[in-house]
N, C-alpha and C positions, 0 to 999 in steps of 0.2 A: 723190591717191587719199585715200579718205575713211580716218578714223583707225580703227580696229577695238577695240573696247571689250571686252578678255575679261574684265569682273568680272561678276561674278553679278548679276543684279536681282531685288529684293524686292518681290513682289505686294503692293500694298498695298490694303488692302479697308477698306470701312466699318468704323466701330465699334457694337459690339453689347454689351452686359453684361445677362446674367441671375444675379438670385441669389435658389437657391432653399433650404428648410430641410425635412426630408423630413417633420417634422410641427412643429407651431408650440406643442403644448399634451403636455407627456411628463410622465410619473412617475417620482419619484427614484429612480436606477439604472436605469432602459431608455437605450438607446444612441440616437443622434441624429447626422444627417449634415448639415452644410453644404456646399453649391456653388456654385459662381462660375463662369460661363460667358461667355467671352468671344469672338465671332466677328470676327477681326482678324489682321489679320499686319503685321509681324513679332509674335512672342508677346509678350504686354505682360505687365508687372510687375501683378502681381494684389497687393491686399492685402485682410484679413478684419479688421473690428473688432469687439471687442464693448465697446458703452460709449464708444466713441470709445479706446478703448485697440486697439491691431494685437494681436492673437493668430497671423497664419500670413501668410507673404508666399512667393509663387514668380513664375518667371516662365513661365509657361503660360498655354494658351487655358482649361485647365479645372482652377481650384483646389477640392482638395476635402479637407474638415476634418471628422474623427471624434471623436464622444466617445462611448466605450463602458460608461460610467457615469456618465449625467449627476448632478447634485448641486446643491443649492438655492443655490451658489455662481453657477452656469453662468444661474440667471436675470437677463434682461438684454435691450438694445435689439444686434441687429447687420447688420452692413450691409459691402458690398461697395465697392472702388474699384480702379479697372486704368487703365492709362495703358501709350501708346506713342509711336512719332513719328505715328500718324495722330493718334488723338487720348488722351482720356480721358472716364471715365463713373464717375457714383455712384450705386449701387442706392437701390431704397429700402430705409427701415428695418426689418426684423423682429422683431418680438417673440419671445423666448421664454420662457412661462409654465413653469415646473416646479412641480407639484402633490407636497406632503409630505405626511408623517404629522405629528401634532402634536408638538413639541420643547418643553421647558421645564426650566430649572434647579430645585433645591429644594436645600436642606440636608437632611443627612443626619440632623441631630439638633437640635432646641430644645428650651433651659430657659427655661420661664414659671413667674410667680409664682403662688403660693396666691390663690386669690380674684381673680385678675388678668384680666382679658377677653383673648383674645389670639386675632386674626385674622390667616388664613393667604391670601394673596394672591400668586400665581405668575405672571408673565410670559409667556404662551404665544405660540409663534410656529408658525402652519399654514397651508398652503393646498390646498385652501380655507378661508376662515378661519370657517367656519362650525362650529363645535365645539360637544358637548355634554360636562358633567362630570360624572361618580360620585365622590364623596366618603364613601367607608367608614372606620370605626374599629373596633381590637379591644374596645374596652368600651363596654359595655351603656350605661353612664352619661353619656357623653359626645354631644350632639350637636351640630348644626349650627343656630345661632338664627338667622341671618340669611335673608333670600329670596333672596340675590344667586348664582346659581349657580358664577359664576364666584371665591365667597370660600368658607371656612369660617371661623365664628365660635364661641368654645367659653370654659366656665369653669368653675371647680372648685369650687361653693360651699361645699361641704362638708368638704373635704380629702381626701377617701377615695381618691383617685386619684394616684399616683405617677407614674406610666410609662403610658404608652397608646401606641400608633400610629394613626397617620392616612396613609390611601392615596387617593390621586388618581388617576384614567382618564381620560383625555380622547381622545376621540373625533371624526374627522370623515370623510368619506366613504374617503378613501385606507386609515386605519389609525386604530389607538389606540397610545398611551403611556401607562404605567402605573410612578408611583413612590409610597416611602413615605417619612414622615416620622416620626422618633421623637419624640416628647415627654416633656420630665421637667420636671415638676413640682416647683418648690421647696417643701420643707414650711413651714409658719408656724410661727412662734411662739409658744406658747399660755402666759397665764399665770394661775397659781392667785394669792387675795386669801387671805393666812392673817388672823384677827384674834385678837388676843394681850389679856388683862388683864392688867396689871402697875401695881402699886401702885395702882391706882384709875383710872391712864389706859387706853385701848382704842389699842392699838398694831396697823397694818395693816401685813403683809408682803407684797410681793409675791413669788412665787418661781415659776420658770419649770421 
């Protein structure tokens, strides 16, 4: 008499992995969904990677990973890997591009010397990187003396300005960022030369 096998049998099937991103280009702040679908039994172990670093792992035929509020650090290369006793597979890499408004750091306050030429140049991060610059000041005597739109070059030759503000607005197709810098001009030391006649001598005294 044949021996009865009471153990449940698992139906093994071909291995088919599909990796999908809901959209490959998003604006910062928008949501996105990654889906790794596997047509195979038993349920495989599925891993989702960003730039070769695992960010999600499940035993399932359908791994779903959501980002509700995309930030610029989510930009990168994503892929899925799945495996079970039937086999394993790795998806093609998909690139997520995150568009964002311009971002740059600037000092709140800068001190410069009198009659000193000073150049303001800020490192701007933006995607798309095609940006425009608008520089303005709150003093009519201060003008940008160079032709590079990304920099502001100025001086105060007559010493008439002691404090003023420069404002920069950087714009791309996503939006704009505006920041202001307070400029403090250190006063120059002015000297007067007084001439005296004493006992037939000419004496010059420098007075500040």
